[in-house]
Backbone as ProteinMPNN parsed JSONL, in Angstrom:
{"seq_chain_A": "MEIYADEQSGGIYELRNNKKAENYGLEVELRKSLSFTKVPVLRNITLYGNFTALSAYVTPMKVNYNALDPDNSLKVTPVEEISKREKRPQTGASNYIVNAGVYYDAKPASVSLVYNYITNRMFRPDIAYQFSLFERPLETLDAQVAIRFYKRRGEIKLNVSNILNRASLVYQNRYDDSEINSNKKAPSTKELFYKSGHDVINYEAKPGRTYSTTISYRF", "coords_chain_A": {"N_chain_A": [[52.996, 104.802, 132.319], [49.55, 105.385, 132.992], [46.658, 106.605, 134.751], [43.57, 105.751, 133.754], [40.184, 106.758, 132.881], [37.649, 104.447, 133.174], [35.68, 103.71, 130.619], [33.59, 101.96, 130.465], [32.688, 101.152, 132.969], [32.112, 103.435, 134.331], [32.901, 106.083, 136.344], [34.935, 104.663, 137.553], [38.421, 104.058, 137.792], [41.37, 102.929, 136.076], [44.68, 101.545, 136.046], [46.806, 101.868, 133.348], [49.167, 100.694, 130.835], [50.68, 102.621, 128.588], [51.373, 102.417, 125.05], [53.488, 103.842, 124.01], [55.527, 106.776, 124.632], [56.572, 109.998, 123.712], [58.866, 112.554, 124.22], [59.854, 115.864, 123.735], [61.846, 118.467, 124.601], [62.663, 121.835, 125.676], [64.624, 123.906, 127.678], [65.237, 126.967, 129.153], [67.232, 129.078, 131.046], [67.833, 132.063, 132.747], [69.856, 134.377, 134.455], [70.671, 137.374, 135.996], [72.682, 139.792, 137.517], [72.338, 143.094, 138.629], [74.522, 144.47, 139.544], [76.539, 145.536, 138.068], [75.747, 148.062, 137.271], [76.341, 149.885, 139.183], [74.697, 151.623, 140.428], [73.04, 152.966, 143.208], [70.738, 151.003, 145.078], [69.738, 149.696, 142.611], [71.953, 148.099, 142.069], [71.873, 146.124, 143.874], [70.037, 144.306, 143.045], [68.956, 141.236, 141.668], [67.927, 139.548, 138.791], [66.002, 136.838, 137.598], [64.967, 133.978, 135.607], [63.055, 131.238, 134.312], [62.247, 129.146, 131.663], [60.363, 126.568, 130.276], [59.596, 124.443, 127.609], [57.56, 121.93, 126.246], [57.111, 119.465, 123.914], [55.105, 116.842, 123.285], [54.077, 113.44, 122.83], [51.66, 110.876, 123.15], [50.931, 107.449, 122.904], [48.16, 105.733, 123.409], [47.167, 102.583, 124.834], [45.367, 99.611, 125.182], [44.954, 96.475, 126.74], [43.548, 93.531, 125.737], [42.326, 90.88, 127.396], [40.672, 88.852, 126.91], [40.748, 87.58, 124.538], [40.733, 84.7, 122.732], [43.042, 82.046, 121.929], [43.304, 81.099, 118.55], [44.161, 78.51, 117.909], [43.996, 77.094, 120.159], [41.53, 76.682, 122.317], [41.511, 76.833, 125.045], [43.46, 78.512, 125.777], [44.407, 81.773, 126.635], [45.152, 84.655, 124.858], [46.763, 87.582, 125.208], [45.826, 90.642, 123.685], [46.958, 93.535, 122.154], [45.411, 96.595, 121.963], [45.833, 99.266, 120.191], [45.556, 102.725, 120.341], [44.964, 105.851, 118.537], [47.764, 108.033, 118.148], [48.265, 110.691, 120.484], [48.709, 114.173, 120.679], [50.071, 115.369, 123.266], [51.339, 115.933, 126.626], [52.405, 113.479, 129.096], [50.493, 112.301, 131.915], [50.486, 114.761, 134.508], [52.462, 116.357, 133.429], [53.327, 119.407, 131.724], [52.793, 121.559, 128.886], [53.983, 124.063, 128.868], [56.074, 125.887, 131.129], [56.654, 128.455, 133.389], [58.879, 130.272, 135.274], [59.712, 133.06, 137.245], [61.602, 135.711, 138.755], [62.547, 138.215, 141.238], [65.311, 139.34, 143.13], [66.349, 141.067, 145.933], [69.032, 142.221, 147.69], [70.198, 143.707, 150.413], [72.373, 143.888, 152.545], [71.896, 143.785, 156.004], [69.515, 142.603, 155.2], [67.197, 141.003, 152.936], [65.013, 140.664, 150.117], [62.703, 138.79, 148.219], [60.809, 137.975, 145.325], [58.74, 135.718, 143.689], [57.426, 134.271, 140.814], [55.256, 131.819, 139.48], [54.073, 129.825, 136.815], [52.092, 127.417, 135.304], [50.983, 125.697, 132.459], [47.807, 124.166, 131.526], [47.358, 120.656, 132.33], [47.311, 117.163, 131.733], [45.126, 115.22, 133.683], [43.418, 112.907, 134.258], [43.328, 110.722, 131.771], [41.123, 109.827, 129.075], [39.799, 107.318, 126.963], [38.354, 108.372, 124.89], [39.574, 111.147, 123.94], [38.714, 113.866, 124.225], [37.082, 113.823, 126.41], [38.601, 113.654, 128.628], [39.891, 114.297, 131.932], [41.222, 117.36, 132.907], [43.811, 119.379, 134.386], [44.109, 122.565, 135.856], [46.785, 124.005, 137.042], [47.899, 125.559, 140.101], [48.452, 129.017, 139.971], [51.056, 130.956, 141.012], [52.307, 133.525, 143.216], [54.903, 134.352, 145.167], [56.432, 135.588, 148.167], [59.32, 136.654, 150.042], [60.924, 137.798, 152.956], [63.981, 138.251, 154.409], [66.016, 138.534, 157.243], [69.181, 138.996, 158.568], [71.279, 138.389, 161.429], [73.566, 138.971, 164.178], [76.329, 138.612, 163.195], [75.685, 137.342, 160.887], [75.02, 134.805, 161.528], [72.542, 134.191, 162.568], [69.119, 134.133, 161.387], [66.058, 135.46, 160.297], [63.141, 134.557, 158.643], [60.469, 135.759, 156.758], [57.593, 134.603, 155.177], [55.31, 134.68, 152.435], [52.863, 132.998, 150.778], [51.241, 132.258, 147.665], [50.162, 134.807, 146.966], [48.41, 135.943, 145.139], [46.126, 134.585, 145.622], [45.121, 132.332, 144.205], [43.294, 129.504, 142.811], [43.457, 125.943, 142.233], [42.284, 123.796, 139.601], [40.452, 120.952, 138.595], [39.062, 119.765, 135.716], [36.553, 119.164, 133.153], [36.349, 119.539, 129.662], [33.577, 121.08, 128.055], [31.481, 120.286, 125.399], [29.565, 121.062, 122.448], [26.795, 119.1, 121.153], [27.098, 118.876, 118.388], [29.8, 119.119, 118.04], [30.785, 116.893, 119.381], [29.739, 114.797, 117.925], [30.884, 115.187, 115.436], [33.571, 114.513, 113.072], [35.83, 115.777, 113.674], [39.314, 116.594, 114.197], [41.411, 115.728, 117.093], [41.106, 117.972, 119.874], [43.079, 120.971, 120.164], [45.91, 122.032, 122.2], [45.378, 124.646, 123.085], [42.591, 124.769, 122.779], [41.864, 123.096, 124.797], [42.267, 124.478, 127.133], [41.052, 125.786, 130.25], [37.816, 127.115, 130.367], [36.159, 129.51, 131.926], [32.981, 129.363, 133.433], [32.002, 127.81, 131.443], [33.183, 125.205, 131.007], [33.118, 122.064, 132.859], [33.583, 121.814, 136.254], [35.416, 119.537, 138.06], [36.826, 119.201, 140.404], [37.946, 121.472, 142.855], [40.494, 123.336, 144.41], [41.28, 125.466, 146.962], [43.808, 126.816, 148.409], [44.344, 129.214, 149.593], [45.979, 132.192, 150.945], [49.215, 131.836, 152.442], [51.003, 132.218, 155.448], [54.111, 132.365, 156.962], [56.746, 132.003, 159.425], [60.224, 131.737, 159.916], [62.922, 130.965, 162.086], [66.321, 130.773, 162.428], [69.584, 129.579, 163.393], [73.047, 129.41, 163.113], [75.504, 127.512, 164.606]], "CA_chain_A": [[51.676, 104.285, 132.84], [48.635, 106.446, 133.391], [45.375, 106.167, 135.314], [42.518, 106.056, 132.766], [38.768, 106.56, 133.239], [37.06, 103.264, 132.534], [34.468, 104.19, 129.972], [32.44, 100.977, 130.523], [32.218, 101.023, 134.287], [31.585, 104.742, 134.796], [33.335, 106.539, 137.67], [36.013, 103.807, 138.017], [39.63, 104.336, 137.046], [42.296, 101.812, 136.064], [46.07, 101.857, 135.645], [47.123, 101.265, 132.012], [50.462, 100.925, 130.351], [50.608, 103.101, 127.249], [52.283, 101.741, 124.163], [54.703, 104.657, 123.76], [55.451, 108.231, 124.887], [57.708, 110.721, 123.175], [58.963, 113.933, 124.823], [60.864, 116.723, 123.202], [61.737, 119.722, 125.412], [63.646, 122.918, 125.68], [64.624, 124.665, 128.946], [66.143, 128.077, 129.127], [67.285, 129.74, 132.32], [68.602, 133.29, 132.737], [70.106, 135.026, 135.785], [71.484, 138.534, 135.747], [72.803, 140.707, 138.602], [72.464, 144.475, 138.195], [75.606, 145.094, 140.298], [77.354, 146.253, 137.148], [75.24, 149.415, 137.059], [76.941, 150.711, 140.277], [73.633, 152.565, 140.867], [72.429, 152.574, 144.49], [69.488, 150.198, 145.028], [69.699, 148.84, 141.48], [73.11, 147.223, 142.086], [71.514, 145.078, 144.808], [68.957, 143.484, 142.5], [69.226, 140.149, 140.757], [66.739, 139.051, 138.073], [66.167, 135.475, 137.075], [63.791, 133.423, 135.018], [63.223, 129.914, 133.727], [61.13, 128.792, 130.744], [60.399, 125.239, 129.788], [58.564, 124.077, 126.621], [57.63, 120.451, 126.033], [56.287, 118.917, 122.867], [54.992, 115.429, 123.676], [53.071, 112.579, 122.192], [51.35, 109.665, 123.854], [50.153, 106.474, 122.13], [47.451, 104.917, 124.331], [47.039, 101.169, 124.523], [44.572, 98.79, 126.084], [45.281, 95.096, 126.517], [42.375, 92.675, 125.763], [42.758, 89.565, 127.911], [39.543, 87.996, 126.649], [40.893, 86.969, 123.219], [41.165, 83.267, 122.776], [43.972, 81.61, 120.922], [42.553, 80.334, 117.542], [44.644, 77.138, 117.833], [43.794, 76.484, 121.479], [40.405, 77.37, 122.942], [41.763, 76.926, 126.453], [44.55, 79.43, 126.001], [44.091, 83.232, 126.46], [46.315, 85.396, 124.285], [46.55, 89.036, 125.341], [45.897, 91.347, 122.413], [47.142, 94.981, 122.329], [44.567, 97.465, 121.197], [46.551, 100.515, 120.202], [44.731, 103.853, 119.877], [45.661, 106.859, 117.793], [48.705, 108.855, 118.915], [47.735, 111.993, 120.935], [49.737, 115.21, 120.871], [49.941, 115.849, 124.641], [52.287, 115.397, 127.599], [51.875, 112.455, 129.966], [49.806, 112.79, 133.142], [51.297, 115.427, 135.456], [53.387, 117.213, 132.745], [52.717, 120.565, 131.001], [53.462, 122.021, 127.606], [54.823, 125.293, 129.187], [56.277, 126.233, 132.556], [57.393, 129.705, 133.514], [59.248, 130.735, 136.661], [60.494, 134.318, 137.196], [61.688, 136.337, 140.099], [63.519, 139.313, 141.497], [65.877, 139.235, 144.439], [67.029, 142.252, 146.397], [69.922, 141.898, 148.827], [70.842, 144.857, 150.954], [72.759, 143.286, 153.852], [71.672, 142.402, 156.422], [68.172, 142.153, 154.824], [66.942, 140.652, 151.581], [63.625, 140.51, 149.724], [62.519, 138.099, 146.971], [59.457, 137.868, 144.797], [58.865, 134.684, 142.713], [56.166, 133.983, 140.096], [55.254, 130.488, 138.812], [52.916, 129.556, 135.985], [52.131, 126.111, 134.578], [49.773, 125.483, 131.628], [46.964, 123.025, 131.97], [47.994, 119.355, 132.126], [46.454, 115.933, 131.804], [44.927, 114.709, 135.021], [42.961, 111.613, 134.052], [42.961, 110.579, 130.379], [40.048, 108.985, 128.726], [39.999, 106.792, 125.613], [37.832, 109.45, 124.057], [40.492, 112.179, 124.456], [38.104, 115.143, 124.567], [36.364, 113.656, 127.67], [39.545, 113.458, 129.696], [39.923, 115.327, 132.995], [42.444, 118.171, 132.833], [44.108, 120.19, 135.589], [44.697, 123.892, 135.702], [47.586, 124.145, 138.251], [47.903, 126.845, 140.822], [49.389, 130.126, 139.498], [51.46, 131.543, 142.336], [53.233, 134.599, 143.417], [55.33, 134.169, 146.54], [57.418, 136.596, 148.599], [60.065, 136.371, 151.242], [61.813, 138.803, 153.566], [64.939, 137.637, 155.312], [66.833, 139.477, 158.062], [70.29, 138.258, 159.242], [71.749, 139.135, 162.604], [74.708, 138.364, 164.92], [77.378, 138.22, 162.283], [75.008, 136.582, 159.841], [74.735, 133.465, 161.967], [71.144, 134.097, 162.813], [68.315, 134.591, 160.292], [64.62, 135.327, 160.4], [62.493, 134.644, 157.33], [58.989, 135.942, 156.721], [57.19, 134.116, 153.891], [53.883, 134.777, 152.044], [52.631, 132.199, 149.587], [49.965, 132.417, 146.956], [49.697, 136.209, 147.209], [47.325, 136.181, 144.218], [44.998, 133.821, 146.154], [44.574, 131.542, 143.118], [42.836, 128.136, 143.052], [43.752, 124.986, 141.225], [41.038, 123.2, 139.137], [40.381, 119.74, 137.754], [37.873, 120.055, 134.948], [36.299, 118.481, 131.886], [35.824, 120.445, 128.691], [32.232, 120.903, 127.621], [31.303, 120.416, 123.94], [28.165, 120.927, 121.918], [26.551, 117.803, 120.506], [27.59, 118.874, 117.011], [31.267, 118.957, 118.147], [31.057, 115.521, 119.805], [29.381, 113.852, 116.838], [31.66, 115.434, 114.212], [34.782, 113.762, 112.96], [36.957, 116.752, 113.721], [40.495, 116.059, 114.823], [41.47, 115.95, 118.514], [41.283, 119.4, 120.161], [44.465, 121.468, 120.367], [46.23, 122.468, 123.613], [44.69, 125.905, 123.348], [41.157, 124.445, 122.937], [41.691, 122.344, 126.036], [42.392, 125.351, 128.265], [39.831, 125.952, 131.03], [36.947, 128.238, 130.032], [35.327, 129.818, 133.102], [31.574, 129.444, 133.185], [31.579, 126.952, 130.286], [33.598, 123.841, 131.298], [32.607, 121.412, 134.037], [34.65, 121.654, 137.298], [35.301, 118.243, 138.79], [37.426, 119.408, 141.73], [38.602, 122.765, 142.967], [41.231, 123.472, 145.626], [41.625, 126.881, 147.304], [44.682, 126.796, 149.582], [44.395, 130.545, 150.194], [47.303, 132.694, 151.255], [49.886, 131.201, 153.551], [52.018, 133.087, 156.052], [54.977, 131.566, 157.881], [57.979, 132.629, 159.892], [61.262, 130.787, 160.301], [64.054, 131.512, 162.776], [67.4, 129.801, 162.409], [70.869, 130.06, 163.913], [74.141, 128.479, 162.816], [76.518, 127.517, 165.629]], "C_chain_A": [[50.86, 105.498, 133.251], [47.356, 105.874, 133.894], [44.298, 106.638, 134.366], [41.145, 105.939, 133.393], [38.281, 105.346, 132.492], [35.715, 103.6, 131.94], [33.273, 103.222, 130.089], [31.871, 100.857, 131.909], [31.639, 102.312, 134.869], [32.032, 105.118, 136.194], [34.475, 105.666, 138.242], [37.216, 104.027, 137.174], [40.56, 103.091, 137.124], [43.648, 102.221, 135.553], [46.377, 101.122, 134.333], [48.521, 101.613, 131.574], [50.311, 101.379, 128.931], [51.619, 102.375, 126.366], [53.56, 102.508, 124.062], [54.458, 106.089, 124.209], [56.769, 108.858, 124.375], [57.703, 112.157, 123.751], [60.155, 114.674, 124.216], [60.796, 118.087, 123.899], [62.914, 120.667, 125.246], [63.528, 123.716, 126.958], [65.65, 125.779, 128.79], [66.062, 128.77, 130.5], [68.236, 130.923, 132.293], [68.748, 133.86, 134.093], [71.034, 136.17, 135.528], [71.46, 139.442, 137.001], [72.959, 142.125, 138.012], [73.598, 145.2, 138.911], [76.47, 145.952, 139.359], [76.97, 147.723, 136.903], [75.882, 150.408, 138.051], [75.959, 151.769, 140.778], [73.072, 152.126, 142.196], [71.104, 151.961, 144.287], [69.501, 149.196, 143.867], [70.78, 147.768, 141.526], [72.81, 146.063, 143.03], [70.479, 144.09, 144.29], [69.508, 142.392, 141.565], [67.932, 139.649, 140.118], [66.992, 137.669, 137.578], [64.867, 134.924, 136.548], [64.092, 132.067, 134.365], [62.004, 129.64, 132.855], [61.35, 127.362, 130.199], [59.256, 124.989, 128.794], [58.709, 122.611, 126.332], [56.592, 120.14, 124.926], [56.272, 117.434, 123.021], [53.899, 114.702, 122.944], [52.89, 111.284, 123.016], [50.541, 108.721, 122.937], [49.458, 105.512, 123.122], [47.34, 103.451, 123.897], [46.218, 100.503, 125.584], [44.808, 97.33, 125.734], [43.943, 94.261, 126.734], [42.811, 91.264, 126.188], [41.663, 88.51, 127.659], [39.661, 87.317, 125.295], [41.413, 85.554, 123.345], [42.103, 82.916, 121.608], [43.203, 80.767, 119.879], [42.972, 78.871, 117.459], [44.426, 76.355, 119.119], [42.748, 77.249, 122.242], [40.616, 77.549, 124.474], [42.829, 77.926, 126.793], [44.083, 80.876, 125.758], [45.322, 83.927, 125.933], [46.019, 86.909, 124.414], [46.773, 89.738, 124.026], [46.023, 92.858, 122.667], [46.185, 95.698, 121.372], [45.136, 98.874, 121.228], [45.652, 101.623, 119.566], [45.626, 104.862, 119.112], [46.572, 107.727, 118.656], [48.1, 110.23, 119.214], [48.878, 112.952, 121.137], [49.474, 115.862, 122.247], [51.029, 115.266, 125.525], [51.576, 114.214, 128.387], [51.223, 113.108, 131.193], [50.809, 113.546, 134.047], [52.325, 116.379, 134.761], [52.641, 118.251, 131.981], [53.463, 120.891, 129.728], [54.417, 123.184, 127.922], [54.915, 125.485, 130.69], [57.11, 127.473, 132.625], [57.644, 130.021, 134.969], [60.097, 132.036, 136.486], [60.542, 134.922, 138.526], [62.653, 137.465, 140.108], [63.969, 139.181, 142.901], [66.66, 140.51, 144.753], [67.743, 142.013, 147.648], [70.679, 143.194, 149.284], [71.243, 144.493, 152.393], [72.54, 144.283, 154.989], [70.251, 141.846, 156.047], [68.048, 141.867, 153.32], [65.482, 140.428, 151.337], [63.595, 139.751, 148.394], [61.039, 137.922, 146.621], [59.553, 136.855, 143.639], [57.466, 134.373, 142.111], [56.269, 132.593, 139.352], [53.928, 130.303, 138.069], [53.136, 128.274, 135.208], [50.86, 126.012, 133.736], [49.009, 124.257, 132.096], [47.68, 121.72, 131.614], [46.964, 118.235, 132.292], [46.345, 115.482, 133.225], [44.44, 113.272, 135.009], [42.535, 111.388, 132.625], [41.776, 109.638, 130.195], [40.304, 108.484, 127.281], [39.489, 107.753, 124.578], [38.504, 110.73, 124.605], [39.75, 113.369, 124.948], [37.299, 115.023, 125.909], [37.282, 113.445, 128.842], [39.36, 114.562, 130.724], [41.239, 116.023, 132.907], [42.657, 118.965, 134.118], [44.657, 121.574, 135.201], [45.446, 124.152, 137.015], [47.482, 125.507, 138.879], [48.902, 127.84, 140.194], [49.781, 130.882, 140.726], [52.395, 132.68, 142.229], [53.576, 134.607, 144.901], [56.367, 135.24, 146.887], [58.056, 136.186, 149.851], [60.941, 137.542, 151.661], [62.711, 138.119, 154.56], [65.854, 138.68, 155.964], [67.892, 138.667, 158.765], [70.842, 139.099, 160.397], [72.863, 138.32, 163.265], [75.711, 137.735, 163.958], [76.904, 137.212, 161.272], [74.823, 135.076, 160.245], [73.223, 133.197, 162.182], [70.346, 134.649, 161.634], [66.812, 134.443, 160.646], [64.023, 135.522, 159.028], [60.985, 134.743, 157.487], [58.495, 135.558, 155.335], [55.68, 134.337, 153.694], [53.758, 134.019, 150.767], [51.305, 132.375, 148.979], [49.351, 133.823, 147.206], [48.451, 136.483, 146.31], [46.013, 135.404, 144.631], [44.279, 133.021, 145.033], [44.081, 130.181, 143.654], [43.278, 127.211, 141.947], [42.431, 124.237, 140.887], [41.333, 121.905, 138.44], [39.058, 119.831, 137.066], [37.756, 119.151, 133.694], [35.785, 119.503, 130.867], [34.414, 120.063, 128.273], [32.107, 121.154, 126.119], [29.882, 120.425, 123.584], [28.06, 119.539, 121.211], [27.125, 117.748, 119.118], [29.123, 118.655, 117.021], [31.551, 117.48, 118.47], [30.812, 114.562, 118.683], [30.167, 114.066, 115.546], [32.929, 114.637, 114.231], [35.984, 114.703, 113.049], [38.139, 116.125, 114.472], [40.541, 116.396, 116.289], [41.732, 117.437, 118.829], [42.731, 119.76, 120.46], [44.604, 121.778, 121.84], [45.464, 123.697, 123.988], [43.178, 125.649, 123.601], [40.831, 123.788, 124.257], [41.841, 123.231, 127.276], [41.046, 125.559, 128.972], [39.123, 127.265, 130.612], [35.948, 128.491, 131.119], [33.888, 129.992, 132.677], [31.075, 128.526, 132.081], [31.953, 125.474, 130.632], [33.101, 123.363, 132.677], [33.697, 121.225, 135.036], [34.352, 120.348, 138.052], [35.79, 118.388, 140.21], [38.125, 120.763, 141.725], [39.27, 122.839, 144.351], [41.65, 124.9, 145.844], [42.429, 126.879, 148.533], [44.725, 128.139, 150.327], [45.844, 130.988, 150.394], [47.912, 131.993, 152.48], [50.946, 132.093, 154.109], [52.817, 132.209, 156.997], [56.248, 132.361, 158.27], [58.954, 131.568, 160.289], [62.46, 131.498, 160.935], [65.116, 130.482, 162.875], [68.692, 130.457, 162.912], [71.913, 129.007, 163.684], [75.25, 128.591, 163.869], [77.94, 127.303, 165.041]], "O_chain_A": [[51.379, 106.485, 133.773], [46.983, 104.764, 133.514], [44.131, 107.846, 134.193], [40.935, 105.144, 134.31], [38.489, 105.238, 131.283], [34.727, 103.757, 132.658], [32.123, 103.593, 129.853], [30.702, 100.502, 132.062], [30.798, 102.287, 135.768], [31.569, 104.509, 137.158], [34.931, 105.94, 139.352], [37.096, 104.173, 135.958], [40.532, 102.328, 138.09], [43.766, 103.129, 134.73], [46.222, 99.905, 134.239], [49.025, 102.691, 131.89], [49.846, 100.596, 128.103], [52.59, 101.797, 126.855], [54.634, 101.906, 124.031], [53.325, 106.57, 124.176], [57.869, 108.342, 124.572], [56.685, 112.849, 123.758], [61.284, 114.184, 124.191], [59.787, 118.784, 123.791], [63.983, 120.317, 124.747], [62.434, 124.165, 127.298], [66.779, 125.554, 128.353], [64.978, 129.011, 131.032], [69.37, 130.773, 131.839], [67.782, 133.823, 134.856], [72.083, 135.988, 134.909], [70.393, 139.815, 137.488], [73.644, 142.308, 137.005], [73.64, 146.43, 138.891], [77.054, 146.952, 139.776], [77.767, 148.512, 136.395], [75.954, 151.608, 137.786], [76.353, 152.704, 141.475], [72.651, 150.975, 142.309], [70.38, 152.368, 143.378], [69.305, 147.999, 144.079], [70.556, 146.645, 141.073], [73.512, 145.055, 142.947], [70.089, 143.157, 144.992], [70.422, 142.636, 140.778], [66.959, 139.362, 140.815], [68.11, 137.355, 137.17], [63.788, 135.336, 136.974], [65.212, 131.793, 133.933], [60.868, 129.876, 133.267], [62.435, 127.034, 129.72], [58.096, 125.281, 129.087], [59.817, 122.095, 126.188], [55.415, 120.493, 125.004], [57.318, 116.797, 122.903], [52.918, 115.297, 122.498], [53.857, 110.697, 123.502], [49.59, 109.146, 122.281], [50.092, 104.581, 123.62], [47.416, 103.145, 122.707], [46.362, 100.804, 126.769], [44.858, 96.978, 124.555], [43.332, 94.322, 127.801], [43.535, 90.564, 125.479], [41.754, 87.391, 128.164], [38.774, 86.55, 124.919], [42.421, 85.29, 124.001], [41.97, 83.412, 120.489], [42.517, 79.818, 120.26], [42.192, 78.052, 116.973], [44.632, 75.143, 119.178], [43.016, 78.332, 122.76], [39.931, 78.361, 125.095], [43.091, 78.177, 127.969], [43.425, 81.147, 124.754], [46.409, 83.801, 126.497], [45.102, 87.419, 123.771], [47.757, 89.489, 123.33], [45.182, 93.395, 123.389], [46.157, 95.446, 120.167], [44.935, 99.599, 122.202], [45.101, 101.483, 118.474], [46.849, 104.731, 119.059], [46.201, 108.113, 119.765], [47.504, 110.861, 118.341], [49.907, 112.587, 121.705], [48.711, 116.824, 122.335], [51.585, 114.214, 125.209], [50.361, 114.023, 128.323], [51.391, 114.299, 131.454], [51.883, 113.014, 134.326], [52.995, 117.139, 135.46], [51.482, 118.057, 131.614], [54.625, 120.527, 129.549], [55.499, 123.292, 127.343], [53.949, 125.269, 131.422], [58.164, 127.554, 131.993], [56.724, 130.034, 135.788], [61.043, 132.085, 135.701], [59.662, 134.707, 139.359], [63.446, 137.676, 139.191], [63.162, 138.941, 143.799], [67.499, 140.966, 143.976], [67.118, 141.622, 148.634], [71.619, 143.668, 148.645], [70.505, 144.777, 153.337], [72.945, 145.444, 154.927], [69.851, 140.779, 156.512], [68.766, 142.473, 152.525], [64.76, 140.037, 152.254], [64.402, 140.05, 147.515], [60.173, 137.749, 147.479], [60.332, 137.063, 142.709], [56.479, 134.238, 142.833], [57.268, 132.296, 138.698], [52.845, 130.572, 138.588], [54.163, 128.059, 134.565], [49.765, 126.224, 134.256], [49.467, 123.454, 132.908], [48.509, 121.689, 130.705], [45.912, 118.392, 132.912], [47.354, 115.368, 133.92], [45.024, 112.453, 135.719], [41.445, 111.829, 132.262], [41.481, 108.788, 131.035], [40.953, 109.169, 126.49], [40.097, 107.938, 123.524], [38.056, 111.308, 125.595], [40.094, 113.884, 126.012], [36.89, 116.043, 126.464], [36.831, 113.098, 129.934], [38.768, 115.606, 130.45], [42.282, 115.372, 132.839], [41.699, 119.182, 134.861], [45.534, 121.71, 134.348], [44.811, 124.487, 138.015], [47.034, 126.474, 138.262], [50.055, 127.497, 139.933], [48.916, 131.407, 141.427], [53.177, 132.796, 141.285], [52.727, 134.825, 145.765], [57.084, 135.733, 146.016], [57.469, 135.467, 150.659], [61.602, 138.181, 150.842], [62.221, 137.462, 155.479], [66.381, 139.576, 155.305], [67.559, 137.733, 159.495], [70.867, 140.329, 160.348], [73.07, 137.147, 162.953], [75.907, 136.52, 163.918], [77.654, 136.329, 160.855], [74.517, 134.225, 159.411], [72.741, 132.082, 161.984], [70.83, 135.543, 160.939], [66.382, 133.437, 161.211], [64.327, 136.488, 158.329], [60.333, 133.98, 158.199], [58.956, 136.158, 154.364], [54.886, 134.205, 154.626], [54.432, 134.318, 149.782], [50.322, 132.618, 149.679], [48.193, 133.965, 147.598], [47.543, 137.2, 146.73], [44.956, 135.587, 144.028], [43.053, 133.023, 144.92], [44.401, 129.773, 144.771], [43.46, 127.658, 140.814], [41.574, 124.063, 141.753], [42.354, 121.772, 137.766], [38.025, 119.961, 137.721], [38.705, 118.495, 133.266], [34.869, 120.263, 131.18], [34.089, 118.882, 128.15], [32.601, 122.17, 125.631], [29.047, 119.874, 124.302], [29.038, 118.939, 120.767], [27.598, 116.696, 118.688], [29.664, 118.061, 116.088], [32.461, 116.886, 117.892], [31.574, 113.614, 118.491], [30.125, 113.219, 114.653], [33.336, 114.133, 115.278], [37.05, 114.393, 112.518], [37.953, 115.223, 115.288], [39.791, 117.267, 116.728], [42.501, 118.087, 118.121], [43.501, 118.936, 120.952], [43.644, 121.795, 122.61], [44.946, 123.791, 125.1], [42.58, 126.231, 124.507], [39.719, 123.887, 124.777], [41.562, 122.768, 128.381], [40.002, 125.506, 128.322], [39.728, 128.333, 130.52], [34.968, 127.755, 131.234], [33.595, 130.675, 131.696], [29.876, 128.466, 131.81], [31.093, 124.597, 130.546], [32.72, 124.164, 133.53], [34.677, 120.543, 134.736], [33.264, 120.102, 138.573], [35.242, 117.776, 141.126], [38.788, 121.151, 140.762], [38.668, 122.445, 145.35], [42.313, 125.489, 144.99], [41.871, 126.933, 149.629], [45.082, 128.208, 151.503], [46.791, 130.273, 150.065], [47.208, 131.616, 153.417], [51.724, 132.678, 153.355], [52.254, 131.405, 157.741], [56.724, 133.236, 157.547], [58.577, 130.589, 160.933], [62.955, 132.494, 160.408], [64.852, 129.386, 163.369], [68.869, 131.675, 162.869], [71.708, 127.839, 164.016], [75.866, 129.647, 164.008], [78.92, 127.281, 165.785]]}, "name": "protein", "num_of_chains": 1, "seq": "MEIYADEQSGGIYELRNNKKAENYGLEVELRKSLSFTKVPVLRNITLYGNFTALSAYVTPMKVNYNALDPDNSLKVTPVEEISKREKRPQTGASNYIVNAGVYYDAKPASVSLVYNYITNRMFRPDIAYQFSLFERPLETLDAQVAIRFYKRRGEIKLNVSNILNRASLVYQNRYDDSEINSNKKAPSTKELFYKSGHDVINYEAKPGRTYSTTISYRF"}
């Protein structure tokens, strides 16, 4: 199910049950400690990364409840109006997700740096696919410093989130009249990426950098 823009009412959204969704994915995760090097500093480092690729298809559907039964004028027969299959993930999912990080542990202190990137994803689909609202999620770089004390029972964590100070966007692609009126096939994932200064921003969120401190103790 997805929340669609209602093209007839304008500015109103409705929950619709798609006919079908197909998802094919691949996830790869790697983690490697450099302790085997026996080299000071390097041996305390661990590298890790995760990559997810998703190839997905959605077949939109709208149910017409105004169709009358030809054999009984008093009976309403719901009719499924199935649209052309779209090559895209469902709302909230992305084609590609990348997570990578480096962890340094030199007891009693440790430092970690984590990077997260998610490609644009569907936010609010429209029956006319190219007029849908898309989301460019937050691209983040987070860091943490942890210090353990009193036989490792106590711990102080210093966290910094969104070091790159990125913003997340909900936007609509802008097309020339010639593109809208042409019979070209649905735009590709690359064509749907946000183009600064060209596409229309529907909503922008700037959480800014976040700093936090946590102190814990295990009895």
